[in-house]
MARDODO-590098 format. One record per atom (N, C-alpha, C, CB): x, y, z; residue in three letters. Coordinates in steps of 0.02 Angstrom, whole numbers, plus 32768, in hexadecimal, padded with zeros to 4 digits. Glycine has a CB too. Example, Ala and Ser with C-alpha at 12.3 -4.5 7.8 and 13.67 -1.06 7.14 Angstrom:
BEGIN
82947EE48186Ala
82677F1F8186Ala
82947F5B8186Ala
82357F2081C4Ala
82827F908162Ser
82AC7FCB8165Ser
82858002818ASer
82C07FE2811ESer
***
This chain:
BEGIN
450327552B3EMet
44DC27922B3BMet
449727852B1DMet
450027C82B14Met
446827AF2B2FAsn
442727B12B0FAsn
442727ED2ADFAsn
43ED27B62B43Asn
441F27DE2A9EIle
442328122A6BIle
43E028162A47Ile
445D28042A39Ile
43CA28532A38Ala
438D285C2A11Ala
439E288129D0Ala
435828832A39Ala
438628682998Ile
438A288B2959Ile
434728AE294EIle
439B285A291DIle
434928F02949Leu
430C2916293BLeu
4302291A28F0Leu
430F295E295BLeu
42D428F328D6Ala
42CA28EF288DAla
428428D7287EAla
42FE28C0286DAla
426A28EC2845Gln
422728D82831Gln
42262894280EGln
4209290C2804Gln
425B288427E9Asn
425B284727C1Asn
4294281A27D6Asn
426128582776Asn
428627E627FEPro
42BB27BA2815Pro
42DA278F27DFPro
42A1278E284BPro
42BA278C27A5Cys
42D1275F2770Cys
4307277E2744Cys
4297274B2744Cys
431527BF274BLeu
434927DE2722Leu
438C27BE272ELeu
434C2829272FLeu
43B627BC26FATyr
43F8279D26FFTyr
441F27B7273BTyr
441F27A926BFTyr
442227F92742Ser
444A28172778Ser
443327FF27BDSer
444728642774Ser
43F227FB27C6His
43D727E82808His
43E3279E2815His
438C27F8280CHis
43DB277527E2Gln
43E9272D27EAGln
4432272027FBGln
43D6270827AAGln
445F274627DBArg
44A6273D27E9Arg
44B827542830Arg
44D0276427B5Arg
4499278A2847Leu
44A627A1288BLeu
448C276F28BELeu
448527E62898Leu
4451275228B1Leu
4436271E28DDLeu
446626E228E0Leu
43F1270728C4Leu
447F26CE28A6Gln
44AD269528A1Gln
44EE26A428C6Gln
44BB26842858Gln
450B26DE28B9Ala
454C26EF28D7Ala
454726F42923Ala
4566273128BBAla
45112711293CAla
450927172985Ala
44FF26D329A5Ala
44CC27452995Ala
44D726A92985Ala
44CB266629A0Ala
450C263D29A1Ala
449626412976Ala
45352644296DGlu
4574261F296BGlu
45A4263529A2Glu
459526282927Glu
459B267229BBArg
45C5268B29F2Arg
45A126852A34Arg
45D926D429E5Arg
456C265A2A34His
454926452A71His
4523267E2A93His
457A26282AA2His
450626AB2A6BHis
44DB26DF2A87His
449226CE2A79His
44ED27242A69His
446726E62AA4Glu
441F26E22A97Glu
440D27202A6DGlu
43F526E02ADBGlu
43EA27142A36Ile
43DB274C2A09Ile
4396274229EBIle
4410275329D2Ile
4372277929E3Arg
432F277729C5Arg
432427B6299CArg
42F8276F29FBArg
42F427B2296DVal
42E027EC2947Val
42A028092966Val
42D427DA28FCVal
42A1284A2973Ile
4267286D298FIle
425128A2295CIle
4278288E29D4Ile
4212289F2949Asn
41F728D0291AAsn
41E829112940Asn
41B728B528F7Asn
420B29482930Pro
420129852956Pro
41BA29A12952Pro
423129BA293EPro
41972993291BIle
415329AA2913Ile
412429882945Ile
413B299E28CBIle
4137294D295CHis
410D2928298BHis
411F293829D3His
411428DD297FHis
414E296629DDCys
4161297B2A20Cys
413629B82A35Cys
41AC298D2A23Cys
412729BC2A75Tyr
410929F82A91Tyr
41282A052AD5Tyr
40BA29F12A97Tyr
41292A442AE9Met
41562A592B1EMet
41332A762B5AMet
41872A8B2B04Met
414D2A652B94Asn
41392A832BD4Asn
41712AB22BE9Asn
41292A4C2C0BAsn
41642AF32BE8Met
41982B242BF6Met
41972B3B2C3FMet
41912B5F2BC8Met
418C2B0C2C6CSer
418F2B1B2CB3Ser
41D52B302CC6Ser
41792ADE2CDDSer
41DA2B642CF0Ala
421C2B7D2D05Ala
42422B482D2EAla
42152BBD2D2FAla
421E2B212D54Arg
423F2AF02D80Arg
424F2AAF2D5BArg
42132AE02DBCArg
42202A992D32His
42282A582D11His
42142A5B2CC8His
42002A222D35His
423D2A7B2C9EPro
422C2A7C2C56Pro
422C2A342C3APro
425E2AA82C2EPro
41FA2A252C11Glu
41F329E22BF7Glu
41E329E32BADGlu
41BD29BB2C1EGlu
41EF29AA2B8EIle
41D8299E2B4AIle
41AD29602B4CIle
421329962B17Ile
416F29672B34His
4142292E2B2FHis
413E29182AE6His
40FA293F2B4BHis
413028D82ADDTyr
412D28BD2A99Tyr
40E728A22A8DTyr
416228852A8FTyr
40D328A12A4DArg
4090288B2A3BArg
407F28492A5EArg
408A288229EFArg
404628472A7FGly
4033280D2AA6Gly
403D28172AF0Gly
405A27D12A8FGly
405E284E2B04Gly
4065285D2B4AGly
40A8284C2B6AGly
4031283A2B6FGly
40D628302B42Glu
4118281F2B5EGlu
413E285F2B71Glu
414127F62B2BGlu
415C285E2BACIle
418A28942BC0Ile
41D0287F2BADIle
418428A42C0EIle
41F028A62B82Ile
423328942B6AIle
426628A92B9FIle
424228B62B26Ile
428B287A2BB8Lys
42BC28892BECLys
42F8285A2BE5Lys
429D28832C32Lys
432B28682C0DAsn
436928402C0EAsn
438B283F2BCAAsn
435A27F92C25Asn
438728772BA7Ile
43AA287F2B67Ile
43ED28A22B74Ile
437F28A62B33Ile
442328842B5CAsp
446628A12B66Asp
447B28CF2B2EAsp
4499286A2B6DAsp
446328C22AF1Ala
447828EA2AB8Ala
444128E92A83Ala
44BB28D02A9AAla
443C29212A5FVal
440B29282A29Val
442F293929E9Val
43D5295E2A3AVal
441D291729B3Ile
443729272970Ile
43FD2948294AIle
445128E6294AIle
43FE298B2943Pro
43C729AC291FPro
43CE29A228D4Pro
43C629F72930Pro
439A298828B6Arg
43972981286DArg
435529A12858Arg
439B29352855Arg
435329E32861Ile
43162A092859Ile
430D2A1E2810Ile
43162A482886Ile
42D52A0927F2Gly
42C72A1C27ADGly
42B92A6727A7Gly
428C29F52792Gly
42C92A84276EAla
42C12ACC2765Ala
42792AE2276EAla
42DA2AE12720Ala
42492AB8275BSer
42022ACB275FSer
41E92AD027A6Ser
41D82A982739Ser
420D2AB527D7Ile
41F62AB8281DIle
422B2AD92849Ile
41E72A702837Ile
42522B07282CThr
42882B262851Thr
42702B472892Thr
42AB2B5A2826Thr
423B2B6D288FPhe
42242B9128CBPhe
42122B622903Phe
41E82BBD28BAPhe
41E72B3128F5Tyr
41D22B03292ATyr
420A2AD4293DTyr
41942ADB2913Tyr
422F2ABC290BGly
42662A8E2919Gly
429B2AAB2946Gly
42862A7728D8Gly
42AE2AEB2939Thr
42E12B0A2963Thr
42C52B1829A9Thr
42FA2B4B2943Thr
42832B2229AFAla
42652B2A29F1Ala
426D2AEA2A1AAla
421A2B3D29EBAla
42652AB029F9Val
426E2A702A1BVal
42B72A662A2FVal
42562A3629EFVal
42E52A772A02Val
432C2A732A13Val
433C2AA02A4FVal
43582A8829D6Val
43212ADC2A4FArg
432C2B0C2A85Arg
43112AF12AC8Arg
430C2B502A75Arg
42D82ACD2AC4Gln
42BC2AB12B01Gln
42EA2A7B2B1FGln
42762A922AF3Gln
43082A522AF3Phe
433A2A222B0BPhe
43742A472B2CPhe
435429F52AD1Phe
43892A7F2B0FGlu
43BF2AA62B2CGlu
43AB2AC12B71Glu
43D22AE12AFEGlu
436D2AD72B78Met
43542AEF2BB8Met
43552AB82BEDMet
430D2B0A2BB1Met
434E2A792BD5Met
434E2A3F2C03Met
43952A272C12Met
43262A062BE5Met
43C82A4A2BF6Gly
440D2A382C04Gly
44292A002BD9Gly
44132A252C4BGly
440729F12BA1Val
441E29BB2B75Val
444F29D82B42Val
43E129992B52Val
448329B22B33Tyr
44B329C72AFFTyr
449229BF2ABBTyr
44F4299D2B02Tyr
449529F52A92Thr
447B29F12A4DThr
44B629FB2A1DThr
44432A272A40Thr
44BB29D029ECLeu
44F429D029BELeu
44FB2A14299CLeu
44ED2999298ALeu
44C42A302984Asn
44C22A75296BAsn
448F2A9B2995Asn
44B02A78291FAsn
44A42AD529AFArg
44772AFD29D9Arg
443F2B1C29AFArg
449F2B3329FDArg
44082B2929D0Ser
43CE2B4629AESer
43DE2B88298DSer
43942B4F29DFSer
44052BB329AFIle
44152BF42993Ile
44412BED2955Ile
44392C1F29C8Ile
446D2BBB2955Ala
44992BB0291BAla
44712B9728DFAla
44D02B7D292DAla
44402B6C28EBIle
44152B5428B5Ile
43EE2B8E2897Ile
43E42B1D28CEIle
43D32BB928C2Ser
43AC2BF328AASer
43D72C222881Ser
438D2C1828E5Ser
44152C2E2897Arg
44432C592872Arg
444E2C3F282BArg
44862C602897Arg
445E2BFE2828Ser
44702BE227E7Ser
44342BDD27B8Ser
448F2B9D27F0Ser
43F72BD727D3Arg
43BC2BD227A9Arg
43A82C15278AArg
43822BB727D2Arg
43BE2C4B27A9Asp
43AF2C8D278FAsp
43E72CA0275FAsp
43A72CC227C9Asp
43DC2C98271ELys
44102CA326EDLys
442E2CE926F1Lys
43F52C9726A7Lys
44032D1B26F9Leu
441B2D6026FDLeu
44462D6B273BLeu
43E02D9126FCLeu
442D2D552774Arg
44532D5D27B2Arg
44952D3927AFArg
442A2D4427EDArg
44962CFC2795Ser
44D42CD62793Ser
45082CF72767Ser
44C62C8F277ASer
44F22D13272DLeu
45212D362701Leu
453C2D752723Leu
44FF2D4826BFLeu
45112D992747Gln
45282DD4276BGln
455C2DC227A0Gln
44ED2DF8278BGln
45502D8B27C4Leu
45802D7527F7Leu
45C22D6127D8Leu
45622D3B2820Leu
45BF2D3F279FLeu
45FD2D2A277DLeu
46262D672767Leu
45EC2CFE2740Leu
46042D98274AThr
46282DD32732Thr
46462DFB276CThr
45FB2E002708Thr
46232DFB27A4Arg
463E2E1E27DFArg
46802DFF27F6Arg
460B2E1D2819Arg
46862DBE27ECLys
46C42D9A27FELys
46F52D9427C4Lys
46B22D552818Lys
46E72DBA278FLys
47152DBD2755Lys
471C2D7B2730Lys
47592DD5276BLys
46E82D522733Ile
46E82D13270DIle
46CA2D2126C9Ile
46C02CDA2733Ile
46EF2D122693Pro
46D82D272650Pro
469A2D022638Pro
470F2D1C261EPro
466C2D27261BIle
462E2D0C25FFIle
46242D2C25BAIle
45F02D1A262DIle
45F92D0F258FPro
45E92D312550Pro
45C92D75255EPro
45BA2D052525Pro
45D32DA52531Ile
45B32DE62539Ile
45682DDC253AIle
45C92E1824FFIle
45482DF7256EThr
45012DE92579Thr
44DB2E292587Thr
44F82DB825B3Thr
44A02E31256AGly
44762E6B2576Gly
44332E572593Gly
446C2E912535Gly
44162E8425BAPhe
43D62E7825DAPhe
43B02EBA25DCPhe
43DE2E592621Phe
43722EBB25C5Ala
434B2EF825C5Ala
43012EE725D0Ala
43542F1F2583Ala
42DC2F1625EBHis
42952F0B25F8His
426A2F1F25BDHis
42802F322636His
427D2F56259DSer
42512F722569Ser
42672F5E2522Ser
42502FBD256ESer
42372F4E24F6Pro
42482F3F24AFPro
42632F7D248BPro
420A2F25248APro
42592FB824A8His
42732FF52489His
42C02FF7248AHis
4257303424ACHis
42DF2FCD24B4Asp
43282FCC24B9Asp
43472F96248EAsp
433C2FC12502Asp
43202F772463Thr
43372F3D243CThr
43732F4E2410Thr
42FF2F232410Thr
43722F8723EDGlu
43A82F9723BEGlu
43EB2F9C23E2Glu
43992FD8239AGlu
43EC2FBF241BAsp
442B2FC62440Asp
44402F852460Asp
44252FFD2475Asp
440F2F5C2473Leu
441D2F1B2490Leu
44412EEE245DLeu
43DC2EF824A8Leu
442A2EEF241FIle
444A2EC823EAIle
44922EE123DEIle
44222ECD23A8Ile
44992F2323DCLys
44DB2F4123D3Lys
450A2F31240DLys
44D52F8E23CBLys
44EF2F302449Met
45162F242485Met
453B2EE22484Met
44E92F2724C1Met
451B2EAE2467Val
45392E6B2467Val
455F2E5C2426Val
45042E362472Val
456A2E9023FDGly
45932E8723C1Gly
456C2E7A2383Gly
45C22E5023CBGly
452A2E862385Gly
45012E7B234AGly
44EE2E32233FGly
45242E95230DGly
44D22E242306Thr
44BC2DE022F6Thr
44F42DBB22D1Thr
447C2DE122CCThr
44F32D7822D3Pro
44C32D4E22F7Pro
44CC2D552343Pro
44CB2D0522E2Pro
44952D482368Leu
44972D4C23B0Leu
44682D1723CELeu
44832D9323C9Leu
44702D0B240FIle
44472CDA2432Ile
44152CFE245EIle
44742CAA245CIle
43D72CE6245EIle
43A32D00248AIle
438E2CC724B8Ile
43662D1D2461Ile
43912CD424F9Lys
43832CA0252BLys
434B2CB4255ALys
43C22C8F2553Lys
431B2C882563Leu
42EA2C922598Leu
430D2C8725DBLeu
42AD2C62258FLeu
43012CB3260BLeu
43202CAB264DLeu
430B2C6A266ELeu
43102CE62679Leu
42CF2C53265FGlu
42B52C172680Glu
42C32BD72659Glu
426B2C1E268BGlu
42E62BDB2621Gly
42F22BA025F7Gly
43262B722614Gly
43072BB525B2Gly
43202B312605Thr
43512AFE261AThr
435D2ACC25E2Thr
43392ADA265BThr
43952AAA25E6Gln
43A62A7425B7Gln
43A22A89256EGln
43772A3925C3Gln
43B42ACA2562Gly
43B42AE3251EGly
43702AFB2505Gly
43CC2AAE24F1Gly
433B2AF3252ELys
42F92B0A251ALys
42F52B552528Lys
42C12AE42541Lys
42D02B7924FDGly
42CB2BC12506Gly
43092BE624F0Gly
42BB2BD1254DGly
43302BC824C3Val
436C2BE724A8Val
43642BED245CVal
43AD2BBE24BBVal
436C2C2A2442Val
43612C3723FBVal
439F2C5823DDVal
43222C6323F0Val
43B32C4123A2Leu
43E82C62237CLeu
43C82C902349Leu
44162C2D2359Leu
43D52CD1234FAla
43BC2D02231EAla
43F62D1522F1Ala
439E2D412342Ala
43F02D0522B1Glu
44282D0E2283Glu
44282D532262Glu
44262CDA224DGlu
43F02D762264Thr
43ED2DB92246Thr
43CD2DEA2277Thr
43C52DB72203Thr
43D72E2B226ALys
43B82E5D2295Lys
436C2E582294Lys
43CE2EA42280Lys
43512E4B2259Ala
43082E462253Ala
42EE2E0C227EAla
42F32E3B220AAla
43122DD3227DAla
42FE2D9A22A5Ala
43042DA922EFAla
43282D5C2293Ala
433B2DCB2302Ala
43462DDC2348Ala
430E2E0A2361Ala
438B2DFE2352Ala
42FE2E3E233AArg
42C82E6C234DArg
42862E462357Arg
42C02EA42319Arg
42792E1A2328Ser
423A2DF4232ASer
42352DC82368Ser
42332DCA22EASer
426A2DA22376Val
42692D7323AFVal
42672D9A23F1Val
42A72D4523AEVal
42912DCE23F7Ile
42912DF52435Ile
424D2E152440Ile
42C82E2C2432Ile
42302E31240BGly
41EF2E502411Gly
41B92E1E2426Gly
41DB2E7023CFGly
41BC2DE22408Ala
418A2DAF2419Ala
418F2D9A2462Ala
41922D7123ECAla
41CD2D8E2479Phe
41D62D7C24C0Phe
41BF2DB324EEPhe
42202D6C24CDPhe
41CE2DF224DCLys
41BA2E2A2507Lys
416E2E31250ALys
41DA2E6B24EDLys
414D2E2524D2Gln
41042E2924D2Gln
40E52DF424FFGln
40E92E21248BGln
41082DBB2506Leu
40F02D852531Leu
41022D92257ALeu
410C2D42251ALeu
41282DC82587Gly
413C2DD725CBGly
41752DAC25E4Gly
41022DCF25F9Gly
419A2D8C25B6Ala
41D12D6025C9Ala
42112D8825D6Ala
41DE2D2B2593Ala
42382D712606Asn
42792D8F2614Asn
42AD2D6B25EAAsn
428B2D8C265FAsn
42D62D9125C5Ile
43072D722598Ile
434B2D9225A1Ile
42F02D78254FIle
437E2D6B2590Leu
43C22D842589Leu
43D42D84253FLeu
43F52D5A25B3Leu
43FA2DB52529Val
44152DB724E5Val
44602DAE24ECVal
44012DF924BFVal
447C2D7F24C7Gln
44C32D6C24D2Gln
44E72D65248FGln
44C72D2A24F9Gln
45272D772490Glu
454E2D702452Glu
45522D26243EGlu
45962D8C245CGlu
45552D1B23FDPhe
455C2CD823E1Phe
45A52CCA23D6Phe
45322CD0239FPhe
45BF2C9423F4Ile
46052C8223EDIle
460C2C5323B1Ile
46212C60242FIle
46142C712377Lys
46142C4A2339Lys
464D2C182336Lys
46192C7922FDLys
46882C2C2350Glu
46C22C00234AGlu
46BC2BC02373Glu
46FF2C262360Glu
468B2BBD23A1Ala
46822B7F23C8Ala
46662B47239EAla
46552B8D2405Ala
46492B582365Gly
46302B252337Gly
45F92AFA2353Gly
46682AF92321Gly
45CE2B17237EGly
45972AF0239BGly
45AC2AC123D2Gly
45752ACA2366Gly
45E72ACB23EFSer
45FF2A9F2425Ser
46082AC72466Ser
46422A7E2411Ser
45FD2AA5249DAsp
460F2AC224DDAsp
46292A8B250AAsp
45D22AE424FDAsp
463E2A9D2547Ile
465E2A6E2574Ile
46382A6C25B5Ile
46A82A812581Ile
46262A3125CDArg
46092A28260FArg
463F2A10263FArg
45CC29F6260CArg
464C2A382672Cys
467B2A2626A7Cys
46542A1226E4Cys
46AC2A6226B8Cys
466629DA2701Phe
464329C2273DPhe
466F29D02779Phe
463129762738Phe
465729FE27A4Val
467D2A1427DEVal
466129F4281DVal
467D2A6127E4Val
468D29D62845Ile
467B29BE2888Ile
46AC29DE28B9Ile
467C296F288DIle
46932A0628E7Gly
46BF2A282917Gly
46EC2A5928F3Gly
46E829F5293DGly
472D2A4F28FBAsp
475D2A7E28DEAsp
47832A6128A3Asp
478E2A942913Asp
47642A302880Lys
47862A152845Lys
47552A00280FLys
47B229DA285ALys
476E2A0027D1Val
474829E52799Val
4756299A2795Val
475B2A092756Val
47222972279DVal
472B2929279DVal
4724290B2757Val
46FA290827CDVal
470D29322728Gly
4706291A26E4Gly
46EA294F26B7Gly
46DA28DC26E2Gly
46F629482676Ala
46DC29792646Ala
46D129562603Ala
470C29B5263EAla
46A0296F25DEPhe
46962956259APhe
467F298F256DPhe
4664291B2599Phe
468F2988252DMet
467929B924FCMet
463929A124DCMet
46B029C524C7Met
460929CF24D5Arg
45CA29C024B5Arg
45C829E02470Arg
458E29D724E1Arg
45B729B9243EHis
45B229D223FAHis
456929D423E4His
45DD29A723C9His
45542A0B23C8Ala
450F2A1123B2Ala
44FF29E0237BAla
45012A59239BAla
44C129C9237BAla
44AA299D2344Ala
44A929C42303Ala
446429802354Ala
44AA29A122CBGlu
44AB29C2228AGlu
446E29EF2283Glu
44AC298D2251Glu
447A2A2D226EGly
44442A5D2266Gly
44302A8022A6Gly
44092A3A224AGly
44522A7122DEGlu
44442A8F231FGlu
447D2ABC2333Glu
44382A592355Glu
446F2AEF235CPhe
44A52B182377Phe
44AE2B0B23C2Phe
44972B62236APhe
447D2AE823E2Arg
44812AD92429Arg
44A22A962433Arg
443A2AD92448Arg
44D32A932460Ala
44FA2A572469Ala
44DE2A29249FAla
45412A68247AAla
44A62A3C24BEAsn
44892A1424F4Asn
447A29CD24DDAsn
444A2A34250EAsn
448A299C2508Leu
447C295624F8Leu
4431294B24F1Leu
44992927252ELeu
440929722516His
43C0296B2511His
43A6298324CEHis
439E29922549His
43D029A824A9Gln
43BD29BF2466Gln
43DE2996242FGln
43CE2A09245EGln
43F8295B2442Gly
4416292E2411Gly
446029362408Gly
43F5293823D0Gly
4481295D2434Gly
44C92966242FGly
44F02927243FGly
44DF299D245EGly
452E29242429Lys
455A28EB2436Lys
459128FF2467Lys
457A28D123F3Lys
45A928CF248EAla
45DB28DD24C2Ala
461B28B624B6Ala
45BF28CD2507Ala
465428D624C6Glu
469428B424C5Glu
46C028CF24FEGlu
46B728BD2480Glu
46E928A42519Gln
471528B82550Gln
474628ED2538Gln
473A287C256CGln
4758291A2564Ile
478629502552Ile
47B3295F258EIle
475F2990253DIle
47EF2977257EThr
481D298D25B3Thr
481A29D925B7Thr
4866297525A5Thr
480B29F325F2Leu
48072A3B25FCLeu
484D2A582603Leu
47DD2A4B2639Leu
48532A9725F3Thr
48902ABB2603Thr
488F2ACB264DThr
48972AFD25D8Thr
48CA2AD7266CPro
48CA2AEB26B3Pro
48A02B2926C0Pro
49122AF826CAPro
489F2B582691Glu
48772B942699Glu
482C2B842699Glu
48872BC72661Glu
48182B55266FGlu
47D12B42266DGlu
47BC2B1F26ADGlu
47C42B142631Glu
47E82AF526C9Glu
47D82AD42708Glu
47CE2B07273FGlu
48102AA3271CGlu
47FB2B372744Ile
47F62B6C2777Ile
47B52B94276DIle
48342B9B2775Ile
47A62BA4272EMet
476A2BCA271EMet
472B2BA52734Met
47672BD926D3Met
47282B642726Ala
46ED2B3D2737Ala
46E42B392783Ala
46F32AF6271AAla
47192B2C27A7Val
47152B2827F1Val
47022B6C280EVal
47592B10280FVal
47202BA127F4Asn
470F2BE4280DAsn
46C62BF62801Asn
473C2C1827ECAsn
46AC2BE227C6Ala
46672BF027B5Ala
46382BCC27E5Ala
46572BDC276DAla
46462B8D27F4Ala
461C2B672824Ala
46202B872869Ala
46322B1E2827Ala
465C2B9C287DAsn
46652BBB28BEAsn
46402BFD28C5Asn
46AF2BC628CCAsn
463E2C24288EVal
461A2C632890Val
45D02C57289FVal
46222C88284DVal
45B52C212883Met
456F2C102890Met
45652BF128D6Met
45552BDF285CMet
459C2BD828F3Gly
45972BB52934Gly
45842B6C292CGly
45652BD8295FGly
458F2B5028F0Leu
457C2B0A28E3Leu
45B52ADA28F1Leu
45652B03289ALeu
45A62AA42915Asn
45D82A6F291FAsn
45DC2A4028E3Asn
45C72A47295EAsn
45A42A3628C3Val
45A12A0D2886Val
45802A362850Val
457B29C92892Val
45A12A3B2816Ala
45862A6627E1Ala
459D2A4D279DAla
459B2AAF27EBAla
45732A59276CGly
45872A522726Gly
45942A97270BGly
45512A2C26FCGly
45D22AA526FAVal
45E42AE726E0Val
45F02AE12695Val
46232B042705Val
45CA2B08266FAsp
45CF2B052626Asp
45FC2B3D260DAsp
458A2B0A2605Asp
462F2B2925E6Leu
465E2B5925C9Leu
46582B58257DLeu
46A72B4925DFLeu
466D2B8E255EIle
46712B912515Ile
46B42BB02503Ile
46352BB924F6Ile
46D62B9524D1Arg
47172BAD24BDArg
47102BE22486Arg
47432B7324A5Arg
47232C1F2498Ala
47222C572469Ala
476A2C692456Ala
46FD2C942487Ala
47712C922423Glu
47B42CA7240EGlu
47D92CCC2446Glu
47B02CD423D1Glu
47B42CEF2471Arg
47D42D1524A7Arg
47DD2CEC24E6Arg
47AA2D5224B8Arg
47CB2CAA24E4Gly
47D32C7E251DGly
47912C5E2530Gly
47EF2CA52559Gly
47932C31255FSer
47562C0E2573Ser
47292C3C259CSer
47672BCF259ASer
46E72C312595Leu
46B52C5A25B7Leu
46842C2C25DBLeu
46902C882585Leu
46692C432613Val
46362C1D2636Val
45F12C2C2619Val
46372C2C2682Val
45CD2BF92604Leu
458A2C0125E8Leu
45552BFD261ELeu
457E2BCD25B3Leu
455B2BCA2648Glu
45242BBC2677Glu
453E2B8D26ADGlu
44E72B9C2652Glu
451A2B8C26E6Ile
452C2B61271EIle
44ED2B3B2733Ile
45492B8A275AIle
44F22AF92737Asn
44B92ACE2746Asn
44C22AB0278CAsn
44B22A962711Asn
44902AB927B7Ser
44942AA027FCSer
447F2A572802Ser
446A2ACB2829Ser
445F2A3C27CESer
444B29F527CFSer
446229D3278FSer
43FD29EE27D7Ser
44A429D12784Pro
44BD29B72744Pro
44B3296B273EPro
450729C7273CPro
449F29562703Gly
4499290F26F7Gly
44DE28EF26F2Gly
4471290126B7Gly
44E328B02703Ile
4524288E2701Ile
4529285A26C9Ile
4532286C2744Ile
44F2284E26A5Glu
44F3281A2672Glu
4525282A263BGlu
44AE28112655Glu
45212867261FGly
454E287925E8Gly
4596287525FCGly
453E28BF25D0Gly
45A6288C2639Leu
45EB288C2650Leu
46052846265DLeu
45F228B6268FLeu
45DD281D267FGlu
45F327D8268DGlu
45FD27B1264DGlu
45C027B426BBGlu
45D127BA261DLys
45D8279425DFLys
461027AD25B3Lys
4597279625B8Lys
461D27EF25B5Ala
4653280B258CAla
469827FE25AAAla
464928562584Ala
469C27FB25ECThr
46DE27F5260DThr
46EA27B2262EThr
46E4282A2641Thr
46B5278B263BGly
46BD274C265EGly
46C9275426A9Gly
46F627252641Gly
46C2279126C2Lys
46CE279F2709Lys
468F27912732Lys
46E527E82714Lys
469A277E2771Asp
4664277027A0Asp
465427B027C6Asp
4676273527D0Asp
462F27DD27A7Ile
4620281E27C5Ile
45F128172801Ile
4601284C2791Ile
45C227E727FEAla
459327DE2835Ala
45B827CE2876Ala
456127A72825Ala
45E927A22872Thr
460F279128AFThr
463827CC28C7Thr
463E275528A1Thr
465327F4289AGlu
4678283028AEGlu
464B285F28D7Glu
469428552870Glu
460C286528C2Ile
45DD289028E7Ile
45D02874292DIle
459B289628C0Ile
45C528332931Ile
45B828142973Ile
45F5281B29A1Ile
45A527CA296BIle
463128112985Lys
466E281929AELys
4674286029C7Lys
46AC28062984Lys
46632891299DPhe
466728D729B3Phe
463728E429ECPhe
465829062977Phe
45FB28C929E7Ile
45CA28D22A1DIle
45E428B42A5EIle
458628B12A0AIle
460428792A5AGlu
461F28592A96Glu
465028872ABAGlu
464128172A84Glu
467C28A62A94Thr
46AF28D12AB4Thr
468F29102AD1Thr
46E528E52A81Thr
465B292A2AB0Gln
463C29682AC6Gln
4611295F2B04Gln
461329862A8EGln
45EC29282B07Val
45BF291C2B40Val
45E729152B81Val
459528DD2B34Val
462228F72B7CLys
464B28EE2BB9Lys
465B29302BDCLys
468C28CA2BA7Lys
466629642BB5Ser
467B29A42BD2Ser
464429D92BCFSer
46B829BD2BADSer
460829C52BBCTyr
45D229F62BB2Tyr
45B92A142BF3Tyr
459829D72B8ETyr
45B72A562BF4Gln
459B2A7B2C2DGln
45622AA72C13Gln
45D32AA62C51Gln
45242A972C26Pro
44ED2AC12C0FPro
44F62B092C24Pro
44AA2AA62C2APro
44E62B382BF6Asp
44ED2B7E2C05Asp
44AD2BA32BF3Asp
45292B9D2BE1Asp
44AF2BE42BF8Glu
44752C0C2BE6Glu
44682C062B9BGlu
447F2C572BFAGlu
442B2BF62B89Val
441B2BEB2B43Val
440B2C2D2B21Val
43DF2BBA2B3CVal
44292C382AE6Ser
441A2C742ABFSer
43D62C6E2A9FSer
44502C802A8ASer
43B22CA42A9DAla
436F2CA32A7FAla
43742CA52A33Ala
43452CDD2A98Ala
***
C-alpha cells in the first residue's frame, strides 16, 4: 500500500514509529505536511497539490495526525482525500467532533457515557450559579481550545474561581467549568483504542505540585489493567466520536470511572514505553484490514 501520514513534524516519536512499522510491513509511506497542501475542488477530478507543484495521487490510506492549531485547515485536507475516495484512518468529521470539547461532551452525555459534572455559560453574570452547578470549589476551568493540559486551571476557592472565570470572559474565551475529582489524586488513565478494542492503557500521575497528569506537563506513566467496564466505556466513547483510533482519557471517581476527554491524534510514545507493546504496528495492521473492504461513500460535511 501507499500510505500518507498527514503531520507537520515528521521527527516526532509517533510519526517515526509509524514510518518504521509501515516500512517493516513492506508498505510505501511518507509524511505530508497538511499546511503545504492546496486543493482543486473540481467536481470531476478533485485533487490535492503539494508545495512545489506535485499532484498527490495513488494514495491508498491516510493517517491524519492533525495538530490542534491547524484543525480547520487540516480537516479540510483530510476531507479532500475522502472526496478522492481515499481511506482515512480517522474521518474529518470525527476529528472535528473530538476537537470541540463542548460538542464531544454533549455527544457523550446523549449516549449516557458518564463524564464529570460540567458547566458552560456565555455571560460572567452566571458565574455564581455555574460554580454551584459543579459542586462548588475546588473546581477546574478549561479553555475549549486548550490541549495537552494547557489552558486548564484549578480554582481552589470561590474568589479564585470568580477571578479566573471573569478574566477569561473579558478576553472573550470560551471555557468549561468542571467538578474537581479530588479522590483521583492527580492521576488519570489514557486508554488507546483501535477499532473496537483497547490495545493498551496506562495511568498518568501528576508531577509534584501539579494537578494535571499530562505527560507534557511532567506527569509519569505506568501500565495499568482496566476493568471490563472501563474498556467498554473507552471503546463506546471513541465510537460516539466516530474515531477508529483514539486516546480516551478516564478518571476514577468514587461513583465510578468518568470520561475526561477524547484525543483523535494520540501519541504512542508514553503507551509503548509504559507497556512494551508495539502500538505502531497494531495501527498499520488495522489499516490493512480496513483498506481491503473500504467502500467510499458520501462524505459528511
